[in-house]
C-alpha positions in Angstrom: 12.7 1.1 -1.5 12.6 2.8 -4.6 11.7 6.2 -5.4 10.2 7.3 -8.7 8.4 10.4 -10.1 6.2 8.2 -12.9 2.9 10.1 -13.7 -0.1 8.3 -13.1 -4.0 9.7 -13.5 -5.4 12.7 -12.2 -5.8 13.8 -8.7 -9.8 12.8 -7.7 -9.7 16.0 -5.5 -8.5 18.7 -7.8 -7.5 17.4 -11.3 -3.8 17.8 -11.0 -1.2 15.1 -11.9 -0.5 12.5 -9.3 2.8 11.1 -9.4 4.3 7.8 -7.4 6.4 9.1 -4.5 7.6 5.7 -3.0 7.3 2.2 -3.6 8.3 -0.8 -1.8 7.4 -4.7 -1.7 7.1 -6.8 1.1 6.4 -10.2 1.7 3.2 -11.2 3.5 2.6 -14.7 4.9 -0.4 -16.5 3.8 -1.9 -19.7 4.0 0.4 -21.6 1.7 3.7 -19.6 2.3 4.3 -15.9 1.3 2.9 -13.5 -1.1 4.9 -10.6 -2.5 3.1 -7.3 -2.2 3.9 -4.1 -3.8 3.1 -0.8 -2.2 2.9 2.8 -3.5 2.4 6.1 -1.9 0.6 8.3 -4.4 1.0 12.6 -4.1 -0.8 15.1 -5.6 1.5 18.0 -7.5 -0.6 20.6 -6.4 0.9 21.1 -3.0 -2.0 22.9 -1.8 -4.2 19.7 -2.4 -1.7 17.5 -0.8 -1.5 19.5 2.4 -5.2 19.4 2.8 -5.3 15.7 2.4 -2.6 15.2 4.8 -4.4 17.2 7.4 -7.8 15.6 6.6 -5.9 12.3 6.7 -4.2 13.2 10.4 -7.7 14.0 11.6 -9.0 10.9 10.6 -6.3 8.6 12.1 -6.6 10.7 15.7 -10.3 10.1 15.2 -10.1 6.0 14.8 -6.8 6.1 17.5 -10.1 8.0 19.8 -12.8 5.4 18.9 -10.4 2.3 19.5 -9.3 3.8 22.9 -13.3 4.2 23.7 -14.1 1.0 22.5 -11.2 -0.9 24.9 -12.4 1.4 27.8 -16.1 -0.1 27.0 -14.8 -3.6 27.1 -12.6 -2.9 30.4 -15.9 -1.5 31.9 -18.3 -4.2 30.8 -15.6 -7.0 32.2 -15.8 -5.5 35.5 -19.4 -5.2 35.5 -19.7 -9.1 34.7 -17.0 -9.9 37.4 
């Protein structure tokens, strides 16, 4: 893992500069072997904007988890009805 502070494109939410906070690579299996994929975490230099983004992302994650639990519950209930 490599941490950098390379400046990139402006933030789409507030227009401040974004920086690469963290970069890493992983080998991902595919049909013919593996592919090396490079990932980067981008952060806004405006702390208020980044904090709001992180809060929104957490809310979205919780919502997705809740929807997944509801889906699993429906699937379980449908299986019981068929039995």
